[in-house]
Every structure is written in C-alpha cells, then in structure tokens.
N, C-alpha and C positions, 0 to 999 in steps of 0.2 A: 606531391603524393596524390594519387587518385584512388577512389574506392568504388567498387561495384555495388550493385543492389544488396549483395550479401556481405558487404564489408570486408572484401579481400583486397589486400594491397595489390595494385596493378602497375606500379612503376617499372622501369626497365631494369632495375637492379635486383629487386627481391619480390618474391611471391610467397607470402606467409600469412598466418592468421592475423586478422586485424579486427578489433572491436572498438567502436567509438560511441560513447553514451550520448553524444550531442548530435549524432547524424540521424536525420529523419528516416531514411530507409532502414537503418538498423533498429530504430525504435519499432518500426512496423513489422519487420521480418528479420529478427536477429538469429534465427534458428541455425542456419548454416555457419555463421560466424561463431556462435556458441559451440557447435559441434567441433569445429576445427580447434578452438581453444581447448576443449576437453581432450581431444585426441593428440594434438601436436604441442600445445603450450599450456599445460595445467597450471603453471605459474606464469602468467602472461604479463609482459611489461609493455605499457603504452607510452612511447617516448613523447609524442606531442603534448599529452596532458599529464605526463609524469605520475602514473599510478600503476599498481600491480592489480591483477584480477585472478581470483580463484573460481573455477567453473564446475568442478566435479562435486557430486553430492557429498561424498565423505569429507572432502576438504572444506566445503562450506559449512557442513554440520560441525566438524571439529573446531573450526575457527569461531563459529557462533558460540560454542561452549567455552572457548579459551579467551576470557575477557582480560587476562593478564597480558597476553601477547598482542591480541587484536582489540585495541581500546576504542571505545565510543566517546571518550571524554573530550576529544578534539573536534567532534562533529560526526555526523552520520550520513552525509551526502558528499560526493567527491568534491563539489565546488564549495563546500563549507568547511572542510577540514582545515584547521589552523586559523580560521576566521574568528573574530570575537563573537561570543554568544550573548545576545542582548538581555537574556533572562535565563534563570535556571530552568532546565528542561530535562526531565528524567531520562529520556532516551539518549541524551548526550552525557551520561554519567556511567561510571563503572562501579561495581560492588566494591566496598560496602555502602558507599553513598547512594548509589542507585537503589539499593534495597530499602533504605530509610524512606525514600519518597514513594517507592512502590507500595509499601505497607499502608501509607496514608491513602493513596488512591484506591487501593483494594478495599479499604473500609467504606469508601464512598461508592465505588463501582461494584455494587453487590449483585449477586444473581437475582435477588428479589427485584431490585430496581430495573434490571434488564428484562426480566420476565414480564414486568408490568407494562412494557412497551409493546408487547405482541398485539394486543387489541388495537392500539394506535396504528401499528404498521398495516394491519388489515384494512383499517379505515382509509389510510392514505393511499394504499394500492387501489381501492375502489374509486377514490376521488380522481386519481390520475388515469386509470385504465378504462373505467366505464364509458367516458365520452367517446372512446374509439371503437367500442363494440359495434359491428356492422358498418364501420367507416371504410374498410378496405385496407387500412394501414396507418402507421404512425412512426415517429422516430423513437426507437426503443431507448436510446440514451437521453436525448434532450427532453423528450416528453415524459420520461419515466425514470430511467436508471440513475440520472444525475440529480433528479429532484427529490427522490425518496430519501437517500441517506442524510442529506443536510437537515431535512425535517425531523428525522429520527434522532440524530445525534444532538441537534439543538433542543429537541424536546427533553432528552435525557439531561442535558446541562441546565435547562431552565430558561433558555433564551426566548423572548417573545416571538410568536409565530410570524408577525409582520416583518421581522428582521432576517428570517431564514434565507431568502433569496439573495439578499445583499451579502450575507456571510459566505454563501456559496461562490458568488462572483469574486469576492476578495480572495477566497481560498484558491480558486482556479488561477487567478492572476498571479498570486504569490509563488505558485509552483511553475509557472510558464518559463521556459528557457528558449532563447533564440538559437537557431541551428548553428553549430560550430563555435558557439561562444560559451565560455565557462563563467558561471556566476549569475547573480540575480540581475534582471533588467531593472531600469529605473521604475517602470510601472509595477514590477513585483515588489520592490522595496516600498513604494507608496502604498500598495495594497496591504502589505504587512503592517505598516504604520497605522493604517485605519483600523485594522483588526485589533491591534494591541490597545489602541485607544478605546475601542468598543468594549474589550474585555475589562479594562480598568473601570469603565463606567458601570458595568454590570456588577463587578466586585464591590464597588462603593455602595450600590443600591442594596446588596445583600448584607453588607456590614451594618447598614442603617436599619433594614427591615428583613431579617432572615426569613427564608421560606423553607419548604421541604425539598428543594431541588438539590442537585449534585454540587452546585457551587457553594451553597450554604453548608452542605455536609463537609466539604473540604475546608471551609473557613473555620468550622467548629472542631475539626479533628485535632487531636494532639499528635505531635511528631517527636519521636525520641531520636536525637541526632547521634552521629557516630561517637561523639564525646560523652553521650549519656544525658545531655540536657533535654528536658521536655518543654516544648513550646508549640505555638501555632504557626501555620504558614504565613509568610508575609505576602503582600499583594503581588510582587513579581514572581514569587514561587507559584502562586495560583495561576497567574497568567501563563506560565510555562506549562502547567497541567492542562489548561484550557486549550492552548495552541496544539498540544500533542493530541488530545482526545478529539478535538473538533476537526482539525485538518486531516488527520489519519482516518478518522471515521467517515468523513465525507468522500475523500478521493478513492480510497481502496475499494469500498463497497460499490461506488459508481462504476469503477473499472471492472470489478467482478461481474456485475450485472451486464455490462456491455459485452464482455467476453461470452457470457451465457447466450446472448442473442446470436452471436456469430457461431460459436462452437455447436450449440444445440441445433442450429439450422444445418450445419455441415454434417451432423450425425442424427438424421431424422429418426432412425430406429431407436436410438437411445432416448431421444425426446419422447417418442411414442410410449416407450416403457415407463418413463417417469409420469407422463400424463395419466396412464392407466393404473400406475402403482405409485402414488405420491410418497409412500414410505421410502422409495428409492432416491428421492430428491437430495437428502443429506449426503448420500454416497456420491451422487452426481456433482454436488458442490465440491467435495474433497478432491475428486478427480479433475474437475475444472481448475481448482486452485493449483494443483500439481502441474497441469498442462500449460496454463497461462497465468502465472503469478502476477497479481496486480501491482505488487511491489517487488520488482525483479532484481534490484541491486541495493545492497546495504554497504555504506561506507565505513571503513575502519582506519585506525592509525596504528602502524607497527610500533609498539612500545619497546621493542628490542629487535635485534637481528633474528630472523625466522628462517630456518632451513626447511625446504620442502621440495621434493622431486628434484633434488640436485641443484636447486636454485636458492640463493640467499635474497630474501626480502630485507633490505637494510632498515635498521631502526630509523624512524621518522618518516617512512614512506606512507603514502596513501594506498589503501587496499580496497578493492571492490569485491564483495562477496556476492556472486551472481546466483541468487536464489532462483531466478527464472531458469537459468541454465541447469542448475542442480536438479530441478524437477523433470528435466528431459535427459538426464544422464542414463544412457543405456546400461551402464555398469550396475545401476540400481533398479531400473524399471525396464522389463522386456517391452519391445515395441513402444518406446517412450514417447514417440511423436504422435501416438494414436490415443484418442479419447476412448477409454474402455470402462463402461459403467459397472462392469463386473470384475474389474481388476482386484486382485488380492489386496486387502487393506494393508497399506504401507504408509509409514509416516512421511510427511513432506516438510519442506522448510519455507513454504509460502508465507507463513506467519512468523518466520524467524524461528529461533530455538534458544533454549537456555535462559539466561538472565533477562534477555530482551524479547522473549516470546511476546507476541502482540497482546497488549492489554485488552483490546477490544475483540479478540477472536470469537468469543462466545456470542457477542452481539452481532458480529458480521455473519456468523453461521446461521443464527436465528433469523436475521433480516433477510438473508439470501433464501432460506427455506420458505419463509412466508411469501416473499415476493414472487418466487417461482410457482408456488402453489396458486397464487392469485392470477398470475399470467397464464398458466396452463389451463385454469378453469375457463378463462375467457378466450384464449387464443391457443388451441392445441397444436396448430401448425402455423408457420409463417415462412416467408422467403425473404432474402436480404438482397438489396441492390448493392453488390460489392463495389461497383464503380463509384458509389457515392459515400462509402465509408471513409471517415477521417479519424485521425489519432491525436491524442494529446501530445503536446510538445514539452515534456519535462524529462529530467534525468533521475527521477525518483519513482513515480508511478508509471505504469504502461498500460495502454488500452485505448479502445475507441472513444472518440468524442462525439461521433454521430453515426447512427446505424439505422437507415430507413428500412422498414420492414413492411411487407404486404401480406394479406391473407384473404 
C-alpha cells in the first residue's frame, strides 16, 4: 500500500480516503485526508492499525459528550488503548470516577492561582524575546514557543526553575513516535521513567515540608470517593495529576504558539489588526485553535456496539475523535480552511468537550494572550522560512517544532 502526500491510497485495487496517524506527511498536511474522511467516510476504518475515526464536527462533539459509549478508561491515545496504565490518571477515567478526581484538581487549579502567573509570563516573555530585538530574526518555536510553557506550568506546580528545561526534554521525548510504528520508543519509555522518578521525589519533599504550591495543595486536599470514603490522594494518584497537567500544559501551548507564528504570517492583515487592536488577540486565539488544533486526535474505546452513518463500530474497537478535522468541517464553519479574525463566535472542540474538557484551557488562553501581546509589541511583522519549518513526530499533539522567522 502506498500513500501520497495527502494520505490517499494509491495501490492498483482501490482509491479511497486514507488517514494514518503515524505518517509524517499526514501530520504536516492532513487537511485533504480529513476532508475526504468527512465527505466519503464519516465513520472511517483503518485496517492496518485497526481503529475507527470520526471526523465531522457534530459526531466528534456528540462522542465527546457520550462517555458511556466512547470510554476513556482504556486509554486516550490510539497506541495506548488497552495497554496497562502505570498510575491513576484522570483523563483515562470515565464518570463518576473521573469526576471524583476532577473535583480535587479543581480545588488546587484555581482561577486565583492561574491569574497570579500573568506577571511571571510577562517577565518570561521579556527574558526570551528581548535579546532578539534588532537581531533580524530568531526561531519562534525553539527560542520562545517551546520554552515559555514549561516554565509557566512548572512554576504553577512548584518545580524548581533549574529543572524546567530537563522536564521539557523528557516531555518531548516521551511523546515522540517513530514514523509508521505504533507505540512508545525505548527512549520515550526511558524519559517517562525519569519523569515519574522526578515527580516522586518532588512529592516526597512536599510531604516533608509543605509549601504554597499546587503539589502541596493536592496533597492536602480531601477526596470523596465514589463509595463515599473521604481520604487524601496517595503518591501515585498525585503522580498521575502531575503527569497530566505538566505534559499537557507544555506540549499543547508550545504547538499553539508555533501555529501562531505560521498562521499569522500567512494572514498579515489579521496580524496587523491584532497588533493595532490587542483586544482582538483572544478572538484570534480561538480562531487559531479551531483552524489548527494543537491536540487534533483523542483516543476512545467503544464500550458497546455503536451505530453511526449506517456503520457499526463494534464493541471493543479503538476510536479516534479527530478534533482537528472537526474544526475544519464545512458543515459547521463557512470557509473552514480560512483564518477569519471576524468569524462569528462559534464553539470549537480544540479543548475537547464535556467531561474531559481541557483542565488547563483557561491557563492556555491566558498564556497565549500574554505571549502574543508581548510578541506583537516587539515584532509587529515577521516572515517565515517555510523550507526550514519542521514538525513534531507524535500521534497526540500536532504542530511545528522549528519555525525560523525574520523581520
């Protein structure tokens, strides 16, 4: 079986829609493959990797809300569904158990705690961006976009600043996937092991000497179990919380900022409007998330037979909810492939929806707003060397890993 750049099967027997989450070309440019799935195979089956995929907005939204049929309890990435989970992690639970843990995190992940980070984000932006003023250019992702989020989320959690770069490297490595291969690489497994060990060390320090950070808040919080028992989180439960908040907060915001550098260069009039009217930046972020979802695929497990569009998804199947495709569904958004700063406000599913709506959405939005304000103040215009842009190799997040810009 051969695939073109757009992910269309080109063997001599069949020519039909084909989407492969482990194919480099489709990570970079999945748009035509997604369009064909939406138009020709709204319930798509990938035989080589044995999964189904939903690509239309309404189907992805409804599946996100239906945690009974589309379960997260077996894993939330296609290559992890059915694999043992090393520690309890909220995103890999269904209600009501999910809700028990979510309440604990919500009490620690407060709006006040998030708002307190804004000044720190401004400071970090200055540290990263000021050295490039008058320089003629820099790498928007490696010099800025991927450095800022790890510092912010690690500050939120209370990790020492000198550890932040190492945590980012482990996070990047744990998400890396080899082209055409399903599952974690040995290097990814090693990085995950280092990260868990680090989390355990930090938890032990907080148990001995509590501080005012988020880890200490989670350790001190009471949890009421499904059975009605009131208790504290154990170490592995806190590890699961830290893994979710840290990795998700690092990678998705880094990819969002990377997409901003590409999309806003492609739409200079919209960029100029945001430079001149910073109050438009939050709207620009929402439209950016719709157009280029940093987390474009959510894995689910079919907990029962599911009938949709004349097709049966058998119980026990792996299912991909293509949130990235949903954001470009012409049935929902006119001119869906176009960035429109003045698009009528419409909900999107880039942060998920329902029970698993992204815990860090408010922080991501605030971080993006502040970051772009600071970028626009220093660099109102830039151009991108498209030939030098590279992309991350994962089956979870999607976006550029390197974007050289000049001004």
